[in-house]
C-alpha positions as CSV (number, residue, x, y, z in Angstrom):
1,M,-1.8,-65.2,-19.1
2,A,-2.7,-62.8,-16.3
3,M,-6.0,-61.0,-16.5
4,I,-5.6,-57.3,-17.4
5,S,-7.5,-54.8,-15.4
6,K,-9.8,-52.3,-17.1
7,N,-7.6,-49.3,-15.9
8,D,-4.4,-51.0,-17.2
9,F,-6.1,-51.8,-20.6
10,F,-7.3,-48.3,-21.2
11,S,-3.9,-46.8,-20.3
12,M,-2.3,-48.9,-23.1
13,S,-1.4,-47.5,-26.5
14,L,-3.9,-48.1,-29.3
15,K,-1.6,-50.7,-30.9
16,D,-1.4,-52.7,-27.6
17,K,-5.2,-52.4,-27.0
18,I,-5.8,-53.9,-30.5
19,R,-3.3,-56.7,-29.9
20,T,-4.8,-57.5,-26.4
21,L,-8.4,-57.6,-27.7
22,Y,-7.5,-59.9,-30.6
23,T,-5.5,-62.3,-28.4
24,E,-7.5,-62.2,-25.1
25,G,-10.9,-60.7,-25.9
26,S,-14.0,-62.4,-27.2
27,F,-15.8,-60.8,-30.2
28,V,-19.5,-60.3,-29.4
29,V,-21.2,-58.5,-32.3
30,A,-20.7,-55.7,-34.8
31,I,-23.0,-52.8,-35.6
32,R,-23.0,-49.8,-37.9
33,Y,-22.9,-46.4,-36.3
34,Y,-22.7,-43.5,-38.7
35,S,-19.5,-44.0,-40.8
36,Y,-18.2,-46.6,-38.3
37,K,-18.3,-50.3,-37.9
38,V,-18.3,-50.8,-34.1
39,N,-17.1,-54.2,-32.9
40,L,-18.1,-55.1,-29.3
41,Y,-15.7,-57.3,-27.4
42,L,-15.8,-58.8,-24.0
43,L,-12.4,-58.6,-22.2
44,N,-12.3,-60.3,-18.8
45,N,-15.4,-58.8,-17.1
46,Y,-15.9,-55.6,-19.2
47,Y,-17.2,-54.7,-22.6
48,V,-15.1,-52.7,-25.1
49,E,-16.2,-50.9,-28.3
50,V,-13.8,-50.7,-31.2
51,F,-14.6,-48.0,-33.7
52,Y,-13.4,-48.9,-37.2
53,H,-13.7,-46.3,-40.0
54,H,-14.0,-48.4,-43.1
55,K,-13.4,-45.7,-45.6
56,D,-10.1,-44.8,-44.0
57,D,-9.4,-48.5,-43.2
58,R,-8.3,-47.8,-39.6
59,I,-9.4,-48.2,-36.0
60,E,-10.0,-44.7,-34.6
61,R,-10.7,-45.4,-31.0
62,I,-11.3,-48.1,-28.4
63,I,-13.5,-47.2,-25.5
64,P,-15.4,-48.9,-22.7
65,L,-19.0,-49.6,-23.4
66,E,-21.1,-46.9,-21.7
67,R,-23.7,-48.4,-19.3
68,N,-26.5,-46.1,-20.3
69,P,-29.8,-47.1,-21.9
70,T,-29.2,-45.0,-25.0
71,R,-25.9,-46.6,-25.8
72,L,-27.1,-50.1,-25.0
73,K,-30.1,-49.8,-27.3
74,F,-27.7,-50.1,-30.3
75,Y,-27.0,-53.7,-29.2
76,A,-30.3,-54.7,-27.7
77,D,-31.9,-55.9,-30.9
78,Q,-28.9,-58.1,-31.8
79,I,-27.7,-59.7,-28.6
80,R,-28.8,-60.2,-25.0
81,L,-26.5,-58.4,-22.6
82,P,-26.3,-59.3,-19.0
83,A,-29.0,-57.7,-16.8
84,N,-26.4,-55.8,-14.8
85,L,-25.6,-53.8,-17.9
86,L,-29.2,-52.8,-18.6
């Protein structure tokens, strides 16, 4: 299967993003963030956050992991991210 670029992935519909992550992505870790469970995935060479609202039982959004220290702190105590992300 061909590697999908970051731009191509984020231009997909939500349904296609979900399918692609579950078939081609690698689950890394899950965290709690307000009313969400956020699943972090690695897809090819980029990280993707999936925001799942458990009370509504639905995925609300899928976004690229922001490469800023504030956002990365949410994951720092659970996993070791590559140095180029920190």
